[in-house]
C-alpha positions in Angstrom: 72.2 137.2 -37.0 70.3 135.0 -34.5 70.2 131.2 -34.9 67.4 129.5 -36.8 65.5 128.6 -33.7 66.2 131.9 -31.9 64.9 134.2 -34.6 61.2 134.8 -35.1 61.3 133.4 -38.7 63.0 130.1 -37.5 60.4 129.7 -34.8 57.6 130.2 -37.3 59.2 127.6 -39.6 59.5 125.1 -36.7 55.9 125.7 -35.5 54.5 125.4 -39.1 56.2 122.0 -39.4 54.9 120.9 -36.0 51.3 122.1 -36.8 51.3 120.4 -40.2 52.5 117.1 -38.7 49.7 117.4 -36.0 47.2 117.9 -38.8 48.5 114.9 -40.7 48.3 112.8 -37.5 44.7 113.8 -37.0 44.1 112.8 -40.6 46.1 109.6 -40.3 44.1 108.2 -37.3 40.7 107.8 -39.1 42.4 107.0 -42.5 44.3 104.0 -41.1 41.1 102.8 -39.5 39.3 103.1 -42.8 42.2 101.4 -44.6 41.9 98.4 -42.2 38.2 98.1 -42.8 38.6 98.3 -46.6 41.3 95.6 -46.5 39.1 93.3 -44.5 36.0 93.9 -46.6 38.1 93.2 -49.7 39.0 89.8 -48.3 35.4 89.2 -47.3 34.1 90.1 -50.8 36.6 87.7 -52.4 35.5 85.0 -50.0 31.8 85.8 -50.6 32.2 85.5 -54.3 33.8 82.1 -53.9 31.3 81.0 -51.3 28.3 81.7 -53.4 29.8 79.6 -56.2 30.7 76.8 -53.9 27.2 76.9 -52.2 25.6 76.6 -55.6 27.5 73.3 -56.4 25.8 71.6 -53.5 28.9 69.4 -52.9 32.1 69.4 -50.8 35.1 70.8 -52.5 38.2 68.6 -52.8 41.1 69.5 -50.5 43.2 71.0 -53.3 40.4 73.3 -54.3 39.8 74.4 -50.7 43.5 75.2 -50.3 43.5 77.3 -53.5 40.4 79.1 -52.3 42.0 79.8 -48.9 45.2 80.9 -50.5 43.3 83.4 -52.7 41.5 84.9 -49.8 44.4 84.7 -47.3 42.0 82.9 -44.9 42.3 79.8 -42.7 38.6 79.1 -42.8 35.6 80.3 -44.9 32.0 79.7 -43.8 28.7 80.8 -45.1 25.6 81.3 -42.9 22.3 81.0 -44.7 18.8 80.6 -43.3 20.2 80.1 -39.8 22.5 77.3 -41.0 26.3 77.7 -41.2 28.1 75.8 -43.9 31.9 75.3 -43.8 33.1 76.0 -47.4 36.8 75.7 -46.9 39.2 75.2 -44.0 42.7 74.1 -43.1 43.1 70.6 -41.8 43.5 71.8 -38.2 41.0 74.6 -37.4 42.9 77.4 -35.7 41.9 78.9 -32.3 40.5 82.4 -32.6 41.9 85.4 -30.5 39.3 88.0 -31.5 36.3 88.5 -33.8 34.9 91.5 -35.7 31.4 92.2 -37.1 31.9 94.6 -40.0 28.2 95.1 -40.5 28.0 97.5 -37.6 31.3 99.4 -36.8 31.4 102.9 -35.2 34.3 105.2 -36.2 35.7 105.2 -32.6 35.6 101.4 -32.5 37.3 101.2 -35.9 40.1 103.5 -34.7 40.5 101.5 -31.5 40.6 98.2 -33.5 43.2 99.6 -36.0 45.6 100.6 -33.2 45.1 97.3 -31.6 46.2 95.6 -34.8 49.3 97.9 -35.1 50.4 97.3 -31.5 49.3 93.7 -30.7 48.3 92.0 -34.0 51.6 90.3 -34.9 50.6 86.6 -34.2 46.9 86.8 -33.6 44.1 84.9 -35.4 40.8 86.7 -35.9 37.3 85.9 -37.1 35.7 88.4 -39.4 32.1 88.3 -40.7 29.8 90.5 -42.7 26.4 90.4 -44.6 26.7 89.7 -48.3 25.2 92.7 -50.1 21.4 93.0 -49.6 20.9 89.3 -49.0 20.4 87.5 -45.7 23.7 85.5 -46.1 26.6 86.1 -43.9 30.2 85.4 -45.0 32.7 84.5 -42.3 36.5 84.1 -42.5 39.2 83.2 -40.0 42.6 84.5 -40.7 45.9 85.6 -39.3 46.5 89.3 -38.7 50.1 89.2 -39.9 49.4 90.3 -43.5 46.8 92.9 -42.3 49.4 94.4 -39.9 52.1 94.4 -42.5 49.8 96.2 -45.0 48.8 98.8 -42.3 52.5 99.4 -41.4 53.3 100.0 -45.0 50.4 102.3 -45.3 51.5 104.2 -42.2 55.0 104.5 -43.6 53.7 106.0 -46.8 51.5 108.4 -44.9 54.5 109.4 -42.8 56.7 110.2 -45.8 53.9 112.1 -47.5 53.2 114.0 -44.3 56.9 115.0 -43.9 57.1 116.1 -47.5 53.9 118.1 -47.2 55.1 119.6 -43.9 58.4 120.7 -45.4 56.9 122.1 -48.5 54.1 123.9 -46.7 56.4 125.2 -44.0 58.9 126.4 -46.6 56.2 128.3 -48.6 54.8 129.8 -45.4 58.3 130.7 -44.2 59.2 132.5 -47.4 55.9 134.3 -47.4 56.0 135.3 -43.8 59.7 136.3 -44.0 59.0 138.6 -46.9 55.7 140.0 -45.7 56.2 140.1 -42.0 59.7 139.3 -40.7 61.7 141.5 -43.1 59.6 144.7 -42.4 59.8 144.0 -38.6 63.5 143.6 -38.8 63.7 146.8 -40.7 61.6 148.6 -38.0 63.9 147.1 -35.4 67.1 148.3 -37.1 65.4 151.8 -37.6 64.7 152.0 -33.9 68.2 150.9 -32.9 69.8 153.3 -35.3 67.7 156.2 -34.0 68.4 155.3 -30.3 72.1 155.4 -31.0 72.0 158.8 -32.8 68.7 160.5 -31.9 70.0 163.9 -32.9 71.2 162.8 -36.3 68.7 163.6 -39.1 70.2 160.7 -41.1 69.1 158.2 -38.4 65.4 158.9 -39.1 63.5 155.9 -40.2 62.4 155.9 -43.9 59.0 154.2 -44.1 57.8 152.2 -47.1 54.8 152.9 -49.1 51.8 150.6 -48.5 48.5 150.3 -46.6 49.2 147.3 -44.4 49.6 147.5 -40.7 53.4 147.4 -40.8 53.6 150.1 -43.4 51.3 152.3 -41.2 53.5 151.4 -38.2 56.6 152.5 -40.1 55.0 155.9 -41.0 54.0 156.4 -37.3 57.5 155.5 -36.2 59.0 158.0 -38.6 56.6 160.7 -37.5 57.4 159.9 -33.8 61.1 160.1 -34.5 60.7 163.5 -36.2 58.7 164.9 -33.3 61.2 163.4 -30.8 64.1 165.1 -32.6 62.2 168.4 -32.5 61.6 167.9 -28.8 65.3 167.0 -28.2 66.4 170.1 -30.1 63.9 172.2 -28.0 65.2 170.6 -24.8 68.8 171.4 -25.8 67.8 175.0 -26.6 66.0 175.3 -23.3 69.1 173.9 -21.5 71.3 176.5 -23.3 68.7 179.2 -22.5 68.6 178.2 -18.9 72.4 178.5 -18.6 72.2 182.0 -20.3 69.3 183.0 -18.1 71.1 182.0 -14.9 74.0 184.2 -15.9 71.7 187.1 -16.7 69.7 186.5 -13.6 72.8 186.9 -11.4 73.5 190.4 -12.8 69.8 191.4 -13.0 69.3 190.7 -9.3 72.2 193.1 -8.5 70.8 195.8 -10.8 67.3 195.4 -9.3 68.7 195.5 -5.8 70.3 198.8 -6.6 67.1 200.1 -8.1 65.3 198.9 -5.0 67.6 200.9 -2.7 67.2 204.0 -4.8 63.4 203.7 -5.1 63.2 203.5 -1.3 64.3 207.2 -1.2 61.3 208.2 -3.3 59.1 207.8 -0.3 60.7 210.8 1.3 60.1 213.0 -1.7 57.5 215.7 -1.1 56.0 215.7 -4.6 52.5 214.3 -4.2 52.6 212.6 -7.6 55.9 210.9 -6.8 54.6 209.9 -3.4 51.5 208.3 -5.0 53.5 206.3 -7.5 56.3 205.3 -5.1 54.5 202.4 -3.4 53.4 200.9 -6.7 57.0 201.3 -8.0 58.3 199.6 -4.9 55.9 196.7 -5.3 56.8 196.3 -8.9 60.5 196.2 -8.2 59.9 193.7 -5.3 58.0 191.5 -7.7 60.8 191.7 -10.2 63.3 190.7 -7.6 61.1 187.8 -6.6 60.7 186.7 -10.3 64.4 186.6 -10.8 64.7 184.3 -7.8 62.2 182.0 -9.4 63.5 182.0 -12.9 65.8 179.0 -12.3 63.0 177.2 -10.5 60.9 177.4 -13.6 63.8 176.2 -15.7 63.8 173.1 -13.5 60.0 172.6 -14.3 59.0 173.5 -10.7 57.2 176.3 -9.1 57.3 177.2 -5.4 54.3 175.9 -3.4 51.7 178.6 -3.1 51.6 180.5 0.2 47.8 180.6 0.3 45.7 182.9 2.5 42.3 184.7 2.1 42.9 187.8 0.1 40.8 190.5 -1.6 40.5 189.6 -5.2 39.7 193.2 -6.2 43.1 194.4 -4.9 45.0 191.9 -7.1 42.9 192.9 -10.1 43.7 196.6 -9.4 47.4 195.8 -9.3 47.1 194.1 -12.6 45.3 197.1 -14.1 48.0 199.4 -12.8 50.9 197.4 -14.2 49.2 197.0 -17.6 49.1 200.8 -17.8 46.7 200.8 -20.7 47.1 204.1 -22.6 43.8 206.0 -23.2 44.7 206.5 -26.9 44.8 202.7 -27.4 41.0 202.7 -27.2 41.0 199.6 -24.9 38.5 199.6 -22.1 39.4 197.7 -18.9 36.2 196.6 -17.2 36.7 195.5 -13.5 33.5 193.5 -12.5 34.9 192.0 -9.3 32.3 192.2 -6.5 33.3 194.2 -3.5 34.8 192.2 -0.6 35.1 189.0 -2.7 37.9 186.9 -1.1 39.8 184.0 -2.6 42.1 181.5 -0.9 45.3 181.9 -3.0 48.8 183.1 -3.1 48.5 186.8 -4.0 51.8 186.9 -6.0 51.1 183.8 -8.0 47.5 184.8 -8.6 48.8 188.2 -9.8 51.1 186.4 -12.3 48.2 184.3 -13.6 45.9 187.2 -14.2 48.6 189.5 -15.5 49.7 186.9 -18.1 46.2 186.4 -19.3 45.3 190.1 -19.4 48.5 191.0 -21.1 47.7 188.5 -23.9 44.3 190.0 -24.2 45.7 193.6 -24.4 48.2 192.6 -27.0 45.4 190.9 -29.1 43.2 194.0 -28.8 46.1 196.3 -29.8 46.5 194.3 -33.0 42.7 194.6 -33.8 41.9 197.6 -36.0 39.3 198.8 -38.5 35.6 199.2 -38.4 35.2 195.6 -37.2 36.3 196.7 -33.8 34.5 199.9 -32.8 35.0 199.0 -29.2 37.8 197.1 -27.6 37.0 195.7 -24.2 38.8 193.5 -21.6 36.6 192.3 -18.8 37.5 190.6 -15.6 34.6 189.1 -13.6 34.4 186.7 -10.7 31.9 185.0 -8.4 32.0 182.6 -5.5 30.0 179.4 -5.7 30.1 177.7 -2.3 33.9 177.0 -1.7 35.0 177.7 -5.3 35.8 181.1 -6.8 35.4 181.4 -10.6 37.3 184.1 -12.4 36.5 185.0 -16.1 38.9 187.0 -18.3 37.1 187.9 -21.5 38.0 190.1 -24.5 36.3 190.9 -27.8 39.5 190.7 -29.8 40.2 188.6 -32.9 40.5 185.4 -30.8 43.1 182.7 -30.7 44.4 181.2 -34.0 44.0 177.4 -34.6 47.7 176.7 -34.0 47.5 178.3 -30.6 44.4 176.3 -29.7 46.1 173.0 -30.8 49.1 173.8 -28.5 47.3 175.5 -25.7 49.4 175.8 -22.5 52.5 174.4 -24.3 55.6 176.5 -23.8 57.2 177.8 -27.0 54.4 176.3 -29.1 51.2 177.8 -27.9 51.8 181.4 -28.6 48.8 183.4 -29.9 50.9 186.0 -31.7 53.8 186.0 -34.0 57.1 186.1 -32.1 55.5 185.0 -28.8 56.8 182.2 -26.7 53.6 180.8 -25.2 55.3 180.9 -21.7 52.5 183.2 -20.3 49.8 180.5 -20.7 52.2 177.7 -19.6 53.1 179.6 -16.4 49.4 180.5 -15.7 48.4 176.9 -16.1 51.2 175.7 -13.8 50.3 178.2 -11.1 46.6 177.4 -11.2 47.3 173.7 -11.0 49.5 174.3 -7.9 46.3 175.8 -6.3 44.5 172.5 -7.3 42.3 174.6 -9.6 41.4 174.5 -13.3 41.9 176.8 -16.2 40.1 176.4 -19.5 39.6 178.2 -22.8 35.8 178.8 -23.1 34.2 178.6 -26.5 32.3 181.8 -27.4 29.5 182.4 -29.8 31.0 185.7 -30.8 34.6 186.6 -31.5 37.2 187.1 -28.8 38.9 185.0 -26.2 37.6 183.9 -22.8 39.4 182.0 -20.1 37.8 180.6 -16.9 39.7 179.9 -13.8 38.3 178.0 -10.8 40.2 177.9 -7.6 38.8 175.9 -4.6 39.4 176.8 -1.0 41.8 174.6 0.8 38.8 173.0 2.6 38.1 171.1 -0.6 40.4 168.0 -0.4 38.6 166.2 -3.2 39.1 169.0 -5.8 41.0 167.8 -8.9 43.2 170.0 -11.1 42.4 169.8 -14.8 42.5 171.8 -18.0 40.4 171.9 -21.1 
């Protein structure tokens, strides 16, 4: 448990006390200035009341009465100015010297604050002269007095304000501390503990954060944290399964390469067979086995999330599409029509093997979708490949009129093991196609169609396009 000043709650408590004290100081400054003015005006009002009575007597007061009057007002001298004439009403035997004088009839707030602090700091033994107009009359009352009693009253007032300020600060800070600790600090601490627990045991379902009900920001953050942890656990389990799968595939890959190597040696002999049908199929069989051997060499590279750099050259796109059609081997009884709309002599700057894999994966998905389509809603089943060159970019379109991709597949498009368009699929075909297209600095996108079916568009720029940017939609 962190110390009081190290934790967030302790800092909030300390800052609250400081801010409340600052607010009290801002209140104290004008209030002490107003207290001084009120104290002085009270003395002037007392002197004015006595002065008006004395002025009405039209005679000089005896010394004893003057002393009583001065004692009542706390003054050393009282004078009344009327019609331009000043009359000394009462005074000590030795008139004191005056250190400063104040006219209370016209005092600005800034001047009052300055004078108040002057009294607090320097007013211990000073003698001041204070005067003001009496009510609405034209008479001015004037007193000369020592600042000792005024300063003592102001110090007492400041002490009272200080004690009240400290008490208010502590009470306010305590209330704010309790409120913030309950509303903010405790949920944040709970979120922190939840993150620490999950980081220590990310594969343990018991370490998942359990969010609280509520609509405030912290409750929403807690629910997002719980959702994120659930998704992260799923991803970790997937990664573990992929790692186990990679180990298994590497073992299978070793034996598969040996088997394919043997098949390759035996298939080489088919070239010497005199049967015309065998001789026509032999080159295709050899190319297929060569591709299979190459794929087994690249299996582990895909497991490491890398693909070999494309060995690009200008190739005939029609030849690649024909190879795809031959490998698909669509049976006539399936009712699926393969339409090759590639213009003659259309060339593309690409790696022929990688481009074959891209087109084969997309066409295979379309064939599987068309095979699942049945009934009167599908009188014709068609898979079409078309392409065109626009300046230095070749655009290829793979289009079918099947049932289309389900919403889940659209949401996880190009995501391995999540973006499959059919039950039991892995989604690897689209993931591999995307990676290979991006390695050509091209784009692959699912195109929205007005009618049913699925359409992908691939655009691959020539290598003379250094500014082309790979992207997907």
